[in-house]
N, C-alpha and C positions, 0 to 999 in steps of 0.2 A: 532526532534532537529537538525539533519543534514540539512534538507531542510530549516528550519528557520534560521539557523546560516550561512549557506554557499550557499544559493540560488543564490546570485548574481555572485558567482564564478563558480558554477556548470552549471547554465543555458547556458552560452556561449559554454561550451564543447560539448553540444548536437547539436549545430548548424551545425557542419561539417557533421555528418551522416544524419541530417535532410534535408540538402540542396537538395540532389537528390530526396528525397521523396516529398519535397515541390513543385517540378515541375509537379508531377502527382497526388498528393493526397491533399485533404484539411485536416486541423487539426482535424476536427470532424471524418473524415474517418480514420485517423491514430488512434484516440482514440478508435473507434469501432474495428479496426483491432487488437489493443492490447487486447481487451476483447475476440475476437475470438481466438487469440493465447493462452491466458490463458486457455480458455475452452479446446482447442485441447490438449495442453501439460498436462493438469490435467486429462482428460479422458485417455490419453496415460499412465499416471502414474498408474491410477487405473488398467489398463491392464498389464503393464510390471512390476510395483512395484519396479523399480530400483531407489533408492533415489538419487544417484549421477546424473543420467540423468535428473531426475525431477528438481533437484537444478539448473543444468546448463540451461535447457530449460526454467525454470520459471524465472531465472534472465534475460535471453534474452527477454522473452515475456513481463516482467514487464518494460523493458527499453522503450517500446512504450509509457508508461505513461509520460516519460520525452520528448520523441520525438514530441508528439503532441503540446506541448507548444512551442518548437523550430520551428516547422512548422508554427504555428500561427504567431509567430513573423516575420518569413521570408516572409510570404505571406501577412503580415499586415492585418490579419483577426481575431484578438482577439475579442471575443464577450462575452456578459453576458451568452448567451445560451451555448457557447463553454465551459466556466468555469463550468457551471451547469452540462453539460453532462459529463465532465471529472470527477467531484466529484461523480456523480452517478455511472459511470463505475468503478471508483476506489473501491467503496463498493462491487460491483458485482465481481470484480476480486478477492478481498480478500475472499469473501464468497466462491467462487469456489475453490480457492487454499486450504483454511482451510477445506472445506468439503471433498476434495480429501484426505487430510492427515488424517482426522477423519475416513473416510471410510476404507482406507487401514490399519490403525492402530487399528480400532475398539475403537476409543477414542472419542465418540460422546459428552460426558459431557464436557471433556476438550476443544473440538472444539467449543462447544456452548459458554462457558465462554470466550474463547479467541476471538471469533467473536463478542460477545456482548460487550466486552471491547473495541475492535477496533471501533465498531460502536458508542459507547458512547463517545469515545475520539473525534470522528468527530462531534458528535451531540452537545457536550458541547460548542464548539466554534461556531458552526452554530447557536445555539439557543441564545447565547450571542449576536451575530451579529444582531439578530432580535430586541434586546432591546436597543442596542447602537452601535456606530461606532466601528468596530473592525479591527485592522491592520491585513492584511492577512498573513504577514510573521513574526510578532513580538510575536509569541507564541512558542518559542523553547522548547517544552516539552519533557519529558523523552523518550517515546516510540511512536513516530509518525509513519506514514506509511513507510517511508524509512527504519527506524530501524526495523520495523516488517518484511518487506520483507527480509532484510539482515539476521535477526534472523532465519526465516523459512529456507532460503537457507543454512545457516550455520548448522542448526540442521540436514538437509537432508545430507549434506556432512559428518557430524560426524556419522550419521547413516550408511552411505555407508562404512566408515572406520571400524566401529565396526562389520559390517556384520549382518546377520539375527538372530544370537544367542541372541542378546540383543537389544530390541526395546526401543529406547529413545524418540521416537516421542510423545507418550502420556505425558511423563514428560515434554518434550519441550512445548507441547501445554498448560499444566497447568502453566508452568512458563510464557509463553506468556500471559495467562489469567491474572495472577497476575500483570504483568508489564503493560498491557493495562488498567486494572482497576485502577492501581495506577496513570497512566497518566490521566485517566478520572477525578479522584479526584483532581489531580494537576490543571487541567483545570477548574474544578468547583471552586476551591479556588481562582484562578486568576479571573474568571468571577465574583465571589462574591465581590472581592475587587474592580474590575472595575465598577460594577453596583452600588456599595455603594459609589462611588466617591473617592475611595482611590488610584486610579491610573490614 
């Protein structure tokens, strides 16, 4: 929802930090760097299990997802493959982050349903685009990727404030599962209306 509604205002903000990167790295390299950072901070979380530091490093690592688009614009190298690579890497980033949360909290079922909801949210739009023309930014749904990232980081910060005596991460993952599947249903209904000629 954040990305869909405010993309044109948010994107220019990333161009300042992206400018020095654009001199030495391509957009695709920045995308892959973001994946590497997510993997490193997630493995580190499995080891140190400090939720605040994971929230902080995860937020920084996820920022590469926005930097790659800014680098592409600055280098005038936007491409179909770059967009495709970015979408694939996004899915792997979420998979790694949710797997780390599920592992540390021993909440595999909640992690599975949270991840499947996130993947289905993405798939609902991608599959609709195979049937008809779909606007890339006009689907401002409830719990898109930016909201999911914010939610995960917020849950980790709350966990760090509560301490180890009360583990809220499994409950947060179940709530994330409910919200992502609700978003998938929301996208299904929009696609249904669009494909039946109602939009």
